[in-house]
N, C-alpha and C positions, 0 to 999 in steps of 0.2 A: 273727198277727193285726194288727202293727203296719204291718208291708210292705204286707199286704194293702190296709190303709186307706190308704196313701201311693200304692199303684198304682191304685186307684180315682180319687183325686184327680190321679192323672198323667194319665190317660185325657183329662181336660177340656180340656188345653192343647194349645197351638199345636205342633207338632214342631220349630219355629225356635227354640223357648227351650230353653237346655240342662236336662236335667233335674237336675243338680245345684244350678241355680239354683232350681227349682222344689222341691225339695226343702229349700233352707235357708228360702224363703217360706212353705211348708207348718209346718216346724218353730217358727219366728218367730211366725206366727199363732195356732198351738197354743200355744205358750208366754206370748203377750201376754194371754190371757184365760183366764178359770177354766174349769177342767176341766167337762166336763160328760158325758162316757164313759169307759169303762175304757181305752181307747185314749190319751185324753188324760191321763188320772190316771197313767197309766204313764209318758209322756212328761214330763209335770212333775215325776214323783218320779226320774226317772233322767238327766234332760237339763237343764243349765242356759244360759241367755242373759245373755252376758257383754257389755256394750255402752260402749262409748267415748264421750269428749264430742264426739267428730266424729261421731257415729253410727253408726260401723262396729261390728257384732256379730259374736261368736264363741259358738259352740255347745261345750259342754263337757259331757262325761260326768260326773257327779257321784258315779258308783260304778262299780267295775269291769265291771259288766253294762250301765251306762249307755254306757259306751264302746264294749263289743261292739255296743250297740244301734245306734250313730251309725256305726261303721264298716260294719255289715250295711245299713243304709238307704243310704249313701254307695256301697258297693259295688252294690246293687241299682240305684240311678239310673246308674252306669256300666255295667251291663248292659244296662240298657235304652237308654242311648246306642248301644252296639254294636248290638243288634238293631235299631234303626232305621238305623243304617249299613249292615248287611247287607242289611235289605230293600230300602234305595237301591240297593246294588251290584246285586243280584238282579233289580231291574227295569229294569238298563241293558241297553241293546243295543249289539252292535259298532258300529253306526255312530255311536254317541255318542262314540267314541273315535277321531274322525276327526283326521288329522295336520295339523297347522297348519304351512304353507309358510311358511320366514322369508324368501323372497326379496324 
């Protein structure tokens, strides 16, 4: 449920932005406002947003299941990056690997 909500959010972004950055922005936006649905309620109950005086923030699991949730979301973001890379490699042609002569 939560991963599918993040996946839908992830589809709306440019592929140049790393998915881990998008994940952190998504979680931060969910934690900075009052929960409106079950996904946001679970995020609020399982994940904490800690912020320093310099504005640096860190996402922390409040409970063991919160830690597992964070790890699962992070792994999903990484697998999405791997998927984008494999699509990019699949679209390459042999001519894209032209040797650069250093003479």
